[in-house]
Kinemage of the C-alpha trace (Angstrom):
@kinemage 1
@onewidth
@group {chain A} dominant
@subgroup {mainchain}
@vectorlist {calphas} color= white
{ca met a 1} P 17.959 24.533 -22.011
{ca pro a 2} L 21.220 25.434 -20.233
{ca asp a 3} L 24.375 25.298 -22.325
{ca ser a 4} L 26.439 22.220 -21.506
{ca cys a 5} L 29.569 23.239 -23.365
{ca cys a 6} L 30.898 26.570 -24.451
{ca thr a 7} L 31.615 26.142 -28.158
{ca thr a 8} L 31.403 23.457 -30.806
{ca pro a 9} L 34.915 22.277 -31.743
{ca ser a 10} L 35.677 22.585 -35.427
{ca ser a 11} L 39.376 21.838 -35.968
{ca phe a 12} L 39.026 18.052 -36.210
{ca asp a 13} L 36.395 15.423 -36.929
{ca gln a 14} L 35.140 14.409 -33.478
{ca thr a 15} L 33.122 11.489 -34.756
{ca gln a 16} L 36.085 10.058 -36.664
{ca ala a 17} L 38.362 10.469 -33.644
{ca val a 18} L 35.917 8.477 -31.524
{ca glu a 19} L 35.370 5.876 -34.257
{ca asp a 20} L 39.100 5.321 -34.701
{ca arg a 21} L 39.859 5.025 -31.004
{ca tyr a 22} L 36.967 2.749 -30.080
{ca gly a 23} L 37.388 0.679 -33.219
{ca ala a 24} L 40.943 -0.050 -32.128
{ca ala a 25} L 39.808 -0.616 -28.532
{ca ala a 26} L 37.368 -3.276 -29.757
{ca gln a 27} L 40.313 -5.229 -31.131
{ca his a 28} L 42.805 -4.696 -28.315
{ca gln a 29} L 42.103 -3.667 -24.736
{ca glu a 30} L 43.007 -0.037 -23.948
{ca ala a 31} L 43.594 0.483 -20.246
{ca cys a 32} L 43.345 4.295 -20.243
{ca leu a 33} L 39.815 4.622 -21.642
{ca cys a 34} L 37.520 5.845 -18.851
{ca thr a 35} L 37.770 4.542 -15.283
{ca pro a 36} L 37.887 1.037 -13.782
{ca val a 37} L 34.586 -0.101 -12.224
{ca gly a 38} L 33.722 -3.243 -10.283
{ca phe a 39} L 30.698 -5.295 -11.366
{ca asp a 40} L 28.955 -8.259 -9.763
{ca pro a 41} L 31.116 -11.281 -10.697
{ca ala a 42} L 28.030 -13.499 -10.863
{ca leu a 43} L 26.605 -11.365 -13.654
{ca leu a 44} L 29.903 -11.358 -15.539
{ca ala a 45} L 30.343 -15.134 -15.395
{ca val a 46} L 28.208 -15.838 -18.496
{ca ile a 47} L 29.735 -13.044 -20.599
{ca pro a 48} L 32.706 -13.853 -22.880
{ca asp a 49} L 36.047 -12.537 -21.660
{ca ala a 50} L 36.619 -10.460 -24.797
{ca val a 51} L 33.394 -8.542 -24.127
{ca val a 52} L 34.313 -7.841 -20.501
{ca glu a 53} L 37.897 -6.880 -21.284
{ca arg a 54} L 36.924 -4.436 -24.047
{ca asp a 55} L 34.200 -2.647 -22.150
{ca tyr a 56} L 35.002 0.966 -21.313
{ca gly a 57} L 32.998 2.916 -18.762
{ca cys a 58} L 33.112 5.039 -15.637
{ca gly a 59} L 30.265 3.654 -13.522
{ca asp a 60} L 27.637 0.944 -13.177
{ca pro a 61} L 24.276 2.233 -14.454
{ca thr a 62} L 22.946 -1.344 -14.569
{ca arg a 63} L 22.296 -1.131 -10.822
{ca trp a 64} L 19.158 0.907 -11.558
{ca val a 65} L 17.589 -1.690 -13.864
{ca arg a 66} L 14.666 -3.789 -12.619
{ca ser a 67} L 13.084 -7.118 -13.475
{ca gly a 68} L 10.842 -6.847 -16.541
{ca asp a 69} L 12.276 -3.509 -17.728
{ca arg a 70} L 12.603 -2.508 -21.355
{ca val a 71} L 16.157 -1.162 -21.434
{ca leu a 72} L 17.896 1.063 -23.966
{ca asp a 73} L 21.691 1.121 -23.660
{ca leu a 74} L 23.157 4.137 -25.465
{ca gly a 75} L 26.626 3.500 -26.809
{ca ser a 76} L 26.488 -0.185 -25.965
{ca gly a 77} L 30.063 -0.867 -27.075
{ca ser a 78} L 31.233 -4.427 -26.425
{ca gly a 79} L 27.801 -5.283 -24.976
{ca lys a 80} L 28.822 -5.926 -21.364
{ca asn a 81} L 26.253 -3.606 -19.787
{ca ala a 82} L 23.528 -4.907 -22.088
{ca phe a 83} L 24.312 -8.528 -21.200
{ca ile a 84} L 24.249 -7.683 -17.488
{ca cys a 85} L 20.849 -6.027 -17.969
{ca ala a 86} L 19.596 -9.065 -19.879
{ca gln a 87} L 20.038 -11.145 -16.745
{ca val a 88} L 18.459 -8.548 -14.460
{ca val a 89} L 15.336 -7.915 -16.561
{ca gly a 90} L 14.774 -11.628 -17.164
{ca ala a 91} L 12.866 -13.330 -19.936
{ca glu a 92} L 9.957 -10.877 -19.613
{ca gly a 93} L 12.171 -7.852 -20.220
{ca arg a 94} L 14.223 -6.805 -23.207
{ca val a 95} L 17.413 -4.897 -23.895
{ca val a 96} L 18.404 -2.895 -26.964
{ca gly a 97} L 21.909 -1.572 -27.415
{ca val a 98} L 22.685 1.225 -29.863
{ca asp a 99} L 26.190 1.845 -31.173
{ca arg a 100} L 27.674 3.305 -34.337
{ca asn a 101} L 31.058 1.555 -34.227
{ca ala a 102} L 31.243 -1.456 -36.550
{ca glu a 103} L 33.980 -3.222 -34.595
{ca met a 104} L 32.129 -2.897 -31.300
{ca leu a 105} L 28.874 -4.077 -32.896
{ca ala a 106} L 30.638 -7.137 -34.316
{ca leu a 107} L 31.939 -7.939 -30.837
{ca ser a 108} L 28.578 -7.557 -29.076
{ca arg a 109} L 26.519 -9.290 -31.750
{ca gly a 110} L 29.023 -12.119 -31.918
{ca ala a 111} L 28.595 -12.783 -28.195
{ca ala a 112} L 24.793 -12.568 -28.085
{ca glu a 113} L 24.078 -16.216 -28.880
{ca glu a 114} L 26.611 -17.474 -26.333
{ca val a 115} L 25.065 -15.323 -23.594
{ca ala a 116} L 21.529 -16.369 -24.571
{ca asp a 117} L 22.491 -20.041 -24.368
{ca ala a 118} L 24.039 -19.485 -20.938
{ca ile a 119} L 21.059 -17.677 -19.398
{ca gly a 120} L 18.359 -19.697 -21.188
{ca phe a 121} L 16.637 -16.942 -23.189
{ca ala a 122} L 17.413 -14.343 -25.860
{ca asn a 123} L 16.276 -10.832 -24.992
{ca val a 124} L 19.071 -8.606 -26.342
{ca ala a 125} L 19.455 -6.876 -29.711
{ca phe a 126} L 22.144 -4.517 -30.946
{ca ile a 127} L 21.318 -1.939 -33.588
{ca glu a 128} L 23.603 0.341 -35.528
{ca gly a 129} L 23.046 4.043 -35.125
{ca ala a 130} L 24.162 7.311 -33.591
{ca ile a 131} L 22.801 7.758 -30.073
{ca glu a 132} L 21.824 11.362 -30.810
{ca ala a 133} L 19.806 10.225 -33.849
{ca leu a 134} L 17.307 7.774 -32.353
{ca asp a 135} L 14.631 9.620 -34.332
{ca gln a 136} L 16.294 8.743 -37.637
{ca gln a 137} L 13.849 7.063 -40.002
{ca thr a 138} L 14.459 3.419 -40.886
{ca ala a 139} L 13.576 1.705 -44.156
{ca glu a 140} L 10.163 0.958 -42.630
{ca ala a 141} L 9.590 4.727 -42.140
{ca ser a 142} L 9.679 4.364 -38.366
{ca pro a 143} L 12.230 5.890 -35.991
{ca leu a 144} L 15.245 3.857 -34.968
{ca val a 145} L 13.720 3.661 -31.475
{ca ala a 146} L 9.957 4.159 -31.117
{ca asp a 147} L 8.254 6.774 -28.946
{ca ala a 148} L 7.528 5.758 -25.337
{ca ser a 149} L 8.947 2.261 -25.897
{ca val a 150} L 11.543 2.188 -23.112
{ca asp a 151} L 11.379 1.970 -19.303
{ca val a 152} L 14.975 2.937 -18.590
{ca val a 153} L 17.711 4.578 -20.647
{ca leu a 154} L 21.216 3.896 -19.475
{ca ser a 155} L 24.622 4.849 -20.768
{ca asn a 156} L 28.164 4.352 -19.553
{ca cys a 157} L 30.667 7.093 -20.402
{ca val a 158} L 29.281 7.820 -23.871
{ca leu a 159} L 27.103 10.949 -23.791
{ca asn a 160} L 30.195 13.134 -23.493
{ca leu a 161} L 31.435 11.826 -26.859
{ca val a 162} L 28.536 13.491 -28.696
{ca asn a 163} L 29.284 16.763 -30.455
{ca pro a 164} L 27.842 19.677 -28.425
{ca ala a 165} L 25.899 20.805 -31.496
{ca ser a 166} L 23.939 17.527 -31.357
{ca arg a 167} L 23.315 17.366 -27.615
{ca gln a 168} L 19.890 18.979 -27.719
{ca arg a 169} L 18.810 16.292 -30.192
{ca leu a 170} L 20.354 13.609 -27.979
{ca leu a 171} L 18.499 14.815 -24.891
{ca ser a 172} L 15.209 15.236 -26.762
{ca asn a 173} L 15.460 11.687 -28.052
{ca ile a 174} L 16.119 10.298 -24.579
{ca arg a 175} L 12.938 12.038 -23.461
{ca arg a 176} L 10.964 10.888 -26.500
{ca val a 177} L 11.696 7.164 -26.234
{ca leu a 178} L 10.860 6.883 -22.530
{ca ala a 179} L 7.409 5.776 -21.425
{ca pro a 180} L 5.576 7.629 -18.620
{ca gly a 181} L 7.417 6.930 -15.385
{ca gly a 182} L 10.558 6.132 -17.374
{ca arg a 183} L 13.981 6.470 -15.793
{ca val a 184} L 17.539 7.382 -16.691
{ca ala a 185} L 20.784 6.067 -15.238
{ca ile a 186} L 23.691 7.815 -16.915
{ca ser a 187} L 27.280 7.210 -15.849
{ca asp a 188} L 29.617 9.800 -17.322
{ca ile a 189} L 32.531 12.135 -16.729
{ca val a 190} L 31.718 15.686 -15.600
{ca cys a 191} L 33.881 18.695 -14.846
{ca asp a 192} L 33.838 21.416 -12.232
{ca arg a 193} L 33.992 24.245 -14.783
{ca ser a 194} L 33.555 24.715 -18.505
{ca val a 195} L 36.143 23.185 -20.810
{ca pro a 196} L 37.899 25.750 -23.032
{ca leu a 197} L 37.804 25.358 -26.790
{ca ala a 198} L 41.496 24.505 -27.030
{ca leu a 199} L 40.967 21.354 -24.953
{ca gln a 200} L 37.808 20.448 -26.859
{ca gln a 201} L 39.869 20.472 -30.056
{ca asp a 202} L 42.307 17.851 -28.755
{ca pro a 203} L 41.377 14.493 -30.407
{ca glu a 204} L 42.968 12.387 -27.651
{ca leu a 205} L 41.236 14.286 -24.844
{ca trp a 206} L 37.914 14.230 -26.695
{ca ser a 207} L 37.920 10.534 -27.584
{ca gly a 208} L 39.224 9.772 -24.084
{ca cys a 209} L 35.969 10.953 -22.462
{ca ile a 210} L 37.554 14.105 -21.054
{ca ser a 211} L 37.214 17.330 -22.996
{ca gly a 212} L 33.582 16.714 -24.007
{ca ala a 213} L 32.498 16.481 -20.372
{ca trp a 214} L 29.376 18.251 -19.167
{ca gln a 215} L 29.857 20.797 -16.404
{ca glu a 216} L 28.334 19.251 -13.249
{ca glu a 217} L 25.504 21.700 -12.616
{ca ala a 218} L 24.627 21.864 -16.317
{ca phe a 219} L 24.355 18.068 -16.507
{ca ile a 220} L 21.702 18.015 -13.794
{ca ala a 221} L 19.948 21.117 -15.152
{ca asp a 222} L 19.681 19.690 -18.669
{ca phe a 223} L 17.799 16.613 -17.414
{ca gln a 224} L 15.611 18.678 -15.116
{ca ala a 225} L 14.680 20.840 -18.104
{ca leu a 226} L 13.433 17.687 -19.874
{ca gly a 227} L 10.909 17.099 -17.085
{ca phe a 228} L 12.811 14.502 -15.063
{ca glu a 229} L 12.222 14.558 -11.326
{ca gln a 230} L 14.517 13.673 -8.411
{ca val a 231} L 17.516 14.244 -10.654
{ca his a 232} L 20.731 13.771 -8.713
{ca phe a 233} L 24.101 12.096 -8.722
{ca ala a 234} L 23.562 8.689 -7.164
{ca asp a 235} L 27.314 8.167 -7.412
{ca arg a 236} L 30.001 10.862 -7.534
{ca ser a 237} L 33.709 10.204 -7.079
{ca glu a 238} L 35.240 12.447 -4.459
{ca thr a 239} L 38.685 12.271 -6.001
{ca pro a 240} L 38.995 13.605 -9.569
{ca trp a 241} L 39.806 11.039 -12.220
{ca arg a 242} L 41.906 13.572 -14.118
{ca val a 243} L 42.924 17.182 -13.614
{ca val a 244} L 43.743 19.017 -16.839
{ca glu a 245} L 44.791 22.667 -16.756
{ca gly a 246} L 43.249 22.981 -13.314
{ca ile a 247} L 39.870 21.531 -14.380
{ca glu a 248} L 38.717 18.564 -12.300
{ca phe a 249} L 37.131 15.672 -14.182
{ca arg a 250} L 35.303 13.033 -12.134
{ca ala a 251} L 32.920 10.118 -12.633
{ca val a 252} L 29.238 10.413 -11.722
{ca thr a 253} L 26.048 8.451 -12.237
{ca leu a 254} L 23.025 10.661 -12.805
{ca val a 255} L 19.559 9.243 -12.120
{ca gly a 256} L 16.067 10.666 -12.522
{ca glu a 257} L 12.562 9.661 -13.495
{ca leu a 258} L 9.597 11.027 -15.392
{ca pro a 259} L 6.185 11.526 -13.804
{ca gln a 260} L 3.800 8.623 -14.368
{ca ala a 261} L 1.348 10.926 -16.148
{ca ala a 262} L 3.991 12.441 -18.434
{ca cys a 263} L 3.311 12.748 -22.141
{ca ala a 264} L 6.119 10.961 -23.989
{ca cys a 265} L 5.783 13.240 -27.010
{ca cys a 266} L 6.477 16.476 -25.118
């Protein structure tokens, strides 16, 4: 599979940097995390203000969710995207959010009953875990997310927070959990050329969804290598969100789908 990043940073604990920043952002809104995105106000109306205000993303992957879908939201954060999906998929669908941050999980889980009461059904669950480790065994000796159990995997500005050394596992797990014909809708920050190691080792740039960015062509190539078809950027900002040392960072939403006859275990 094509390399998405040049070297694995080693001078600081990436996971801890992300945990600290997003833990704080769950308590108090941080305006500079990712990019502002407009969502359908009708879908936001039933979601508590604290959830909406403390959501951090760079796109709207929920637009590619359909009625009845089984949705997996990677890095579900405050739960806003998951609660939007809950309304779109309806009572026949279901939504699972995965996040490792305790403060964000407390926020999303705390809002779940209020949202369920407002829409008339409960179809959302939030589970604790690392998004690259969906194959981790639970106490019941089953993976955190079962094989071929999902119709669409979405994520909003989270994949670039995963350590490059774990990205192959992350991608393999996305492939594993999707059923034949399954889809991805991944909003994230990409860059126009590889990020040097010095920038990758900056905790603020890393946790701010910048220096862990995939290079644009590599992002598409990595999903094509998994067997996804029609992989493309459904959304791509023309103007860079940030320019750091001459490298352009911009928001995209990558979409693609598996063949109907695909083997989920491949």
